C-alpha positions in Angstrom: -2.4 -19.8 -24.2 -3.3 -22.3 -21.5 -4.6 -21.2 -18.3 -2.2 -21.5 -15.4 -3.7 -23.0 -12.2 -0.7 -22.5 -9.8 2.2 -20.3 -9.2 5.2 -20.0 -6.9 7.7 -17.1 -6.1 10.5 -17.2 -3.6 13.1 -15.3 -1.9 16.0 -15.9 0.6 15.8 -13.8 3.7 18.8 -13.7 6.2 16.8 -14.7 9.3 15.8 -18.0 10.9 12.5 -19.8 9.7 11.0 -19.3 13.0 11.1 -15.4 12.6 9.6 -15.4 9.1 6.9 -17.9 10.2 5.9 -15.8 13.1 5.5 -12.8 10.9 3.5 -14.5 8.2 1.4 -16.7 10.4 0.0 -13.5 12.0 -2.4 -12.9 9.3 -3.1 -9.3 10.5 0.2 -8.4 9.0 -1.0 -9.1 5.3 -2.5 -5.7 4.9 1.1 -4.4 5.3 2.7 -6.5 2.6 0.2 -7.3 0.1 -0.7 -4.9 -2.8 -4.3 -6.2 -2.7 -5.1 -7.1 0.8 -5.8 -4.0 3.0 -6.6 -5.7 6.3 -7.2 -9.1 7.9 -9.7 -9.6 10.8 -8.9 -12.9 12.8 -11.6 -13.3 15.4 -9.3 -15.3 17.8 -5.6 -14.9 17.1 -3.1 -16.4 16.9 -4.3 -18.3 13.6 -3.9 -22.0 13.7 -5.1 -24.9 11.6 -8.8 -24.5 11.4 -8.9 -20.8 12.2 -11.2 -18.6 10.1 -10.6 -15.0 9.1 -12.0 -12.3 6.8 -9.8 -10.5 4.3 -10.6 -6.9 2.9 -9.0 -6.4 -0.5 -8.6 -3.5 -2.9 -7.1 -2.8 -6.3 -7.8 0.5 -7.8 -11.6 1.1 -7.8 -12.4 -2.5 -6.9 -13.2 -3.5 -3.3 -14.0 -7.1 -2.3 -14.1 -9.1 1.0 -12.9 -12.7 1.2 -13.5 -15.6 3.8 -10.6 -17.6 4.7 -9.6 -20.6 6.6 -6.2 -21.8 7.7 -5.6 -25.5 6.4 -2.0 -26.1 7.7 0.1 -24.3 10.3 3.3 -26.1 10.8 5.5 -23.8 12.8 8.8 -22.9 11.1 8.0 -24.9 7.9 4.5 -24.2 6.3 1.4 -21.9 6.6 -1.4 -22.5 4.2 -5.0 -21.0 3.9 -8.0 -21.3 1.6 -10.0 -18.3 0.4 -13.5 -18.3 -0.7 -16.1 -15.5 -1.6 -19.8 -15.8 -1.1 -19.2 -19.6 -0.3 -17.4 -20.3 -3.5 -13.8 -21.7 -3.5 -11.4 -19.2 -4.9 -7.7 -20.1 -4.2 -5.3 -21.7 -1.9 -2.4 -19.5 -0.7 0.5 -20.6 1.4 4.1 -20.1 2.4 6.9 -22.7 2.9 10.0 -21.9 5.1 13.2 -23.7 4.3 16.6 -23.2 5.9 19.1 -22.0 3.4 22.6 -21.0 4.6 22.3 -18.8 7.6 18.7 -17.6 6.4 15.3 -19.0 5.1 14.0 -19.6 1.7 10.4 -18.3 1.7 8.2 -19.6 -1.0 4.8 -18.0 -1.6 2.5 -20.3 -3.6 -0.9 -19.8 -5.0 -3.4 -22.4 -6.5 -6.6 -21.5 -8.3 -9.5 -23.4 -6.9 -11.9 -22.4 -9.7 -11.4 -25.6 -11.6 -14.8 -26.9 -13.0 -18.5 -26.6 -13.0 -21.0 -24.0 -12.4 -19.5 -23.0 -9.2 -16.1 -22.4 -10.7 -17.8 -20.3 -13.5 -19.7 -18.2 -10.8 -16.4 -17.6 -8.9 -14.7 -16.5 -12.0 -17.6 -14.2 -12.6 -17.3 -12.7 -9.1 -13.6 -12.1 -9.5 -14.2 -10.2 -12.6 -16.8 -8.1 -11.1 -15.6 -7.4 -7.8 -11.9 -7.6 -8.2 -11.8 -6.5 -11.9 -9.6 -9.3 -12.8 -10.7 -12.2 -15.3 -9.0 -15.5 -14.9 -6.7 -15.0 -17.8 -5.2 -11.8 -16.1 -5.1 -13.3 -12.6 -1.8 -15.1 -12.9 0.1 -11.9 -13.9 -1.5 -9.8 -11.1 -0.6 -12.7 -8.6 3.0 -13.0 -9.9 3.5 -9.2 -9.4 1.8 -9.2 -6.0 3.8 -12.1 -4.7 6.9 -10.5 -5.7 5.8 -7.2 -3.8 4.6 -9.3 -0.8 7.8 -11.3 -0.5 10.0 -8.2 -0.6 8.1 -6.4 2.0 8.0 -9.5 4.2 11.9 -9.5 3.8 12.4 -5.9 4.7 10.1 -6.4 7.7 12.1 -9.6 8.8 15.5 -8.1 8.4 14.6 -4.7 10.1 13.6 -6.7 13.2 16.6 -8.9 13.2 
């Protein structure tokens, strides 16, 4: 089986794009929604392009920190950030917000940045040791996590509407 390097999941939420963007771009909310992320520390909120943050993650007995940097923050349309660990690139995560009917299609996407060379192999080893997930298993974990995250975002957004 070929390794997958990217993934997308989406959901339609019956609120305007600005509402969902506001929730997602406040990275401190990620610990409420993601099954792996427990908390995010943003030194100078609100997060905008160039902002750095630290994520604290857990899955079962595995705990690991990550460093993040917001690469695109386009209100009401897109919010993207890159994740690294110990200075090694790991993944790009993002959200797109598109009007659909009276609501918003929210698409969460992931791109594996561990693509080649010694640094990629070192990052893969770190993922296996600290997160307990070898690259071959990461896509399935991410797909399940994205579905959970999007469902929780939808519940939060509609409860506040």
